[in-house]
C-alpha positions as a Markdown table, in Angstrom:
| # | Residue | x | y | z |
|---|---|---|---|---|
| 1 | Met | 0.0 | 0.0 | 0.0 |
| 2 | Leu | 1.4 | 3.3 | -1.1 |
| 3 | Ile | -0.1 | 6.6 | 0.1 |
| 4 | Ser | 1.2 | 10.0 | -1.0 |
| 5 | Ile | 0.1 | 13.7 | -0.6 |
| 6 | Thr | 2.5 | 15.9 | -2.5 |
| 7 | Ala | 2.9 | 19.2 | -4.2 |
| 8 | Asp | 5.1 | 17.5 | -6.9 |
| 9 | Pro | 3.6 | 16.4 | -10.3 |
| 10 | Leu | 2.2 | 12.9 | -10.3 |
| 11 | Glu | 3.8 | 10.4 | -12.6 |
| 12 | Pro | 1.9 | 7.2 | -12.9 |
| 13 | Gln | 4.7 | 4.8 | -13.7 |
| 14 | Pro | 6.3 | 4.5 | -10.2 |
| 15 | Phe | 2.9 | 3.9 | -8.7 |
| 16 | Ile | 2.1 | 1.2 | -11.3 |
| 17 | Gly | 5.4 | -0.4 | -10.6 |
| 18 | His | 4.7 | -0.4 | -6.9 |
| 19 | Val | 1.4 | -2.4 | -7.2 |
| 20 | Arg | 2.4 | -4.7 | -10.1 |
| 21 | Arg | 3.2 | -8.3 | -9.1 |
| 22 | Asp | 3.7 | -11.6 | -11.0 |
| 23 | Glu | 0.4 | -12.8 | -9.7 |
| 24 | Thr | -1.4 | -9.6 | -10.9 |
| 25 | Gly | -3.6 | -10.1 | -14.0 |
| 26 | Ala | -5.0 | -6.6 | -14.0 |
| 27 | Val | -3.8 | -3.1 | -13.1 |
| 28 | Ala | -6.5 | -0.4 | -13.1 |
| 29 | Leu | -5.3 | 3.2 | -13.2 |
| 30 | Phe | -7.4 | 6.3 | -12.6 |
| 31 | Leu | -6.0 | 9.8 | -13.2 |
| 32 | Gly | -8.1 | 12.8 | -12.1 |
| 33 | Val | -7.0 | 15.5 | -14.5 |
| 34 | Val | -7.6 | 19.2 | -14.3 |
| 35 | Arg | -9.9 | 20.3 | -17.1 |
| 36 | Asn | -10.2 | 23.7 | -18.6 |
| 37 | Asn | -13.9 | 24.3 | -17.9 |
| 38 | Asn | -16.5 | 23.9 | -15.1 |
| 39 | Leu | -20.0 | 25.2 | -14.5 |
| 40 | Gly | -19.8 | 27.1 | -17.8 |
| 41 | Arg | -16.6 | 29.0 | -16.9 |
| 42 | Arg | -13.1 | 28.8 | -18.4 |
| 43 | Val | -10.9 | 27.4 | -15.6 |
| 44 | Leu | -7.4 | 28.7 | -15.4 |
| 45 | His | -6.0 | 26.3 | -12.7 |
| 46 | Leu | -6.9 | 24.6 | -9.5 |
| 47 | Glu | -5.4 | 25.0 | -6.0 |
| 48 | Tyr | -5.6 | 22.1 | -3.5 |
| 49 | Asp | -5.2 | 22.4 | 0.2 |
| 50 | Ala | -5.2 | 19.6 | 2.7 |
| 51 | Tyr | -4.8 | 18.8 | 6.4 |
| 52 | Thr | -2.0 | 16.5 | 5.4 |
| 53 | Glu | -1.8 | 14.2 | 8.4 |
| 54 | Met | -5.5 | 13.6 | 8.5 |
| 55 | Ala | -5.7 | 13.3 | 4.7 |
| 56 | Glu | -3.0 | 10.7 | 4.7 |
| 57 | Lys | -4.8 | 8.8 | 7.5 |
| 58 | Lys | -8.1 | 8.9 | 5.5 |
| 59 | Leu | -6.4 | 7.8 | 2.3 |
| 60 | Arg | -5.0 | 4.9 | 4.1 |
| 61 | Gln | -8.5 | 4.1 | 5.5 |
| 62 | Val | -9.9 | 4.2 | 2.0 |
| 63 | Ala | -7.2 | 1.8 | 0.8 |
| 64 | Glu | -7.9 | -0.5 | 3.7 |
| 65 | Glu | -11.6 | -0.5 | 3.0 |
| 66 | Val | -11.0 | -1.4 | -0.6 |
| 67 | Ala | -8.6 | -4.2 | 0.3 |
| 68 | Ala | -11.1 | -5.6 | 2.8 |
| 69 | Arg | -13.9 | -5.6 | 0.1 |
| 70 | Trp | -12.1 | -6.9 | -3.0 |
| 71 | Pro | -9.4 | -9.4 | -3.6 |
| 72 | Ile | -6.8 | -6.9 | -4.7 |
| 73 | Thr | -3.0 | -7.4 | -4.8 |
| 74 | Asp | -2.1 | -3.9 | -3.9 |
| 75 | Ile | -3.2 | -0.2 | -4.1 |
| 76 | Ala | -1.5 | 3.1 | -4.4 |
| 77 | Ile | -3.1 | 6.5 | -4.0 |
| 78 | Ala | -1.6 | 9.9 | -4.5 |
| 79 | His | -3.1 | 13.4 | -4.4 |
| 80 | Arg | -1.6 | 16.8 | -5.3 |
| 81 | Thr | -1.7 | 19.9 | -3.2 |
| 82 | Gly | -0.9 | 23.4 | -4.2 |
| 83 | Arg | -1.4 | 24.9 | -7.7 |
| 84 | Val | -2.3 | 22.3 | -10.4 |
| 85 | Glu | -2.4 | 23.4 | -14.0 |
| 86 | Ile | -4.8 | 22.4 | -16.8 |
| 87 | Gly | -4.0 | 19.0 | -18.0 |
| 88 | Glu | -2.0 | 18.0 | -14.9 |
| 89 | Thr | -3.0 | 15.1 | -12.7 |
| 90 | Ser | -4.5 | 16.0 | -9.3 |
| 91 | Leu | -5.5 | 12.4 | -8.1 |
| 92 | Leu | -4.0 | 9.1 | -9.0 |
| 93 | Val | -5.3 | 5.7 | -7.9 |
| 94 | Val | -3.8 | 2.4 | -9.0 |
| 95 | Val | -5.2 | -1.0 | -8.1 |
| 96 | Ser | -3.8 | -4.4 | -8.9 |
| 97 | Ser | -5.8 | -7.6 | -8.8 |
| 98 | Pro | -5.7 | -11.1 | -10.2 |
| 99 | His | -8.7 | -10.2 | -12.4 |
| 100 | Arg | -9.9 | -7.0 | -14.2 |
| 101 | His | -13.4 | -6.9 | -12.8 |
| 102 | Glu | -12.2 | -6.6 | -9.2 |
| 103 | Ala | -9.5 | -4.1 | -10.2 |
| 104 | Phe | -12.0 | -1.8 | -12.0 |
| 105 | Glu | -14.6 | -2.0 | -9.1 |
| 106 | Ala | -12.0 | -1.4 | -6.4 |
| 107 | Cys | -10.5 | 1.5 | -8.3 |
| 108 | Gln | -13.8 | 3.2 | -8.7 |
| 109 | Gln | -14.8 | 2.6 | -5.1 |
| 110 | Ala | -11.5 | 4.1 | -4.0 |
| 111 | Val | -12.0 | 7.3 | -6.0 |
| 112 | Asp | -15.6 | 7.6 | -4.8 |
| 113 | Arg | -14.6 | 7.2 | -1.2 |
| 114 | Ile | -11.7 | 9.7 | -1.5 |
| 115 | Lys | -14.2 | 12.3 | -2.7 |
| 116 | Glu | -16.5 | 11.5 | 0.3 |
| 117 | Val | -14.1 | 11.3 | 3.3 |
| 118 | Val | -10.6 | 12.8 | 2.6 |
| 119 | Pro | -10.1 | 16.4 | 3.9 |
| 120 | Ile | -8.6 | 17.9 | 0.7 |
| 121 | Trp | -10.1 | 21.1 | -0.5 |
| 122 | Lys | -10.2 | 22.4 | -4.1 |
| 123 | Lys | -10.3 | 26.1 | -5.2 |
| 124 | Glu | -11.1 | 26.7 | -8.8 |
| 125 | Val | -9.5 | 29.8 | -10.4 |
| 126 | Trp | -11.4 | 30.9 | -13.4 |
| 127 | Glu | -11.6 | 33.9 | -15.7 |
| 128 | Gly | -13.0 | 36.7 | -13.5 |
| 129 | Gly | -12.8 | 35.0 | -10.1 |
| 130 | Glu | -12.3 | 32.0 | -7.9 |
| 131 | Ser | -14.3 | 29.8 | -5.7 |
| 132 | Trp | -13.9 | 26.8 | -3.4 |
| 133 | Leu | -15.7 | 23.8 | -4.6 |
| 134 | Glu | -17.5 | 21.1 | -2.6 |
| 135 | Gly | -19.5 | 18.0 | -3.2 |
| 136 | Glu | -19.8 | 15.5 | -6.0 |
| 137 | Gly | -21.3 | 18.0 | -8.5 |
| 138 | Gln | -18.6 | 20.5 | -7.7 |
| 139 | Thr | -20.9 | 23.3 | -6.7 |
| 140 | Ala | -19.3 | 26.6 | -5.9 |
| 141 | Val | -19.2 | 27.7 | -2.3 |
| 142 | Gln | -19.9 | 31.4 | -2.0 |
| 143 | Pro | -17.1 | 33.5 | -0.5 |
| 144 | Gln | -17.8 | 35.0 | 2.9 |
């Protein structure tokens, strides 16, 4: 199990290499990538902030939940903090398993749970302003 919160760019190959084993028949990779638009606005970049110690603890909890539910070989999760540009990866989840079905399901569950429980906050900077986003639909939180 590999868990990482970093301001550095995320390169998938080291994480893939970490989870891959000879008994692994499938490796599922999810990359959350910063897109150039949201809610009808042109996005310039995102900024992520985290309570690092708690976020790492919650990422590990998510990984343990996934490992308890599916017969996976290993899992690696990494999340960026700081400024993340358009096209860069902000979230990386890699799951290995003997079979593809379990790898896909486990990877999706990990991503969904990360969005639900991990204390990492996202600020969207767009043409004409910025706003903190929350929730699955990424609704803007009005500034105070």
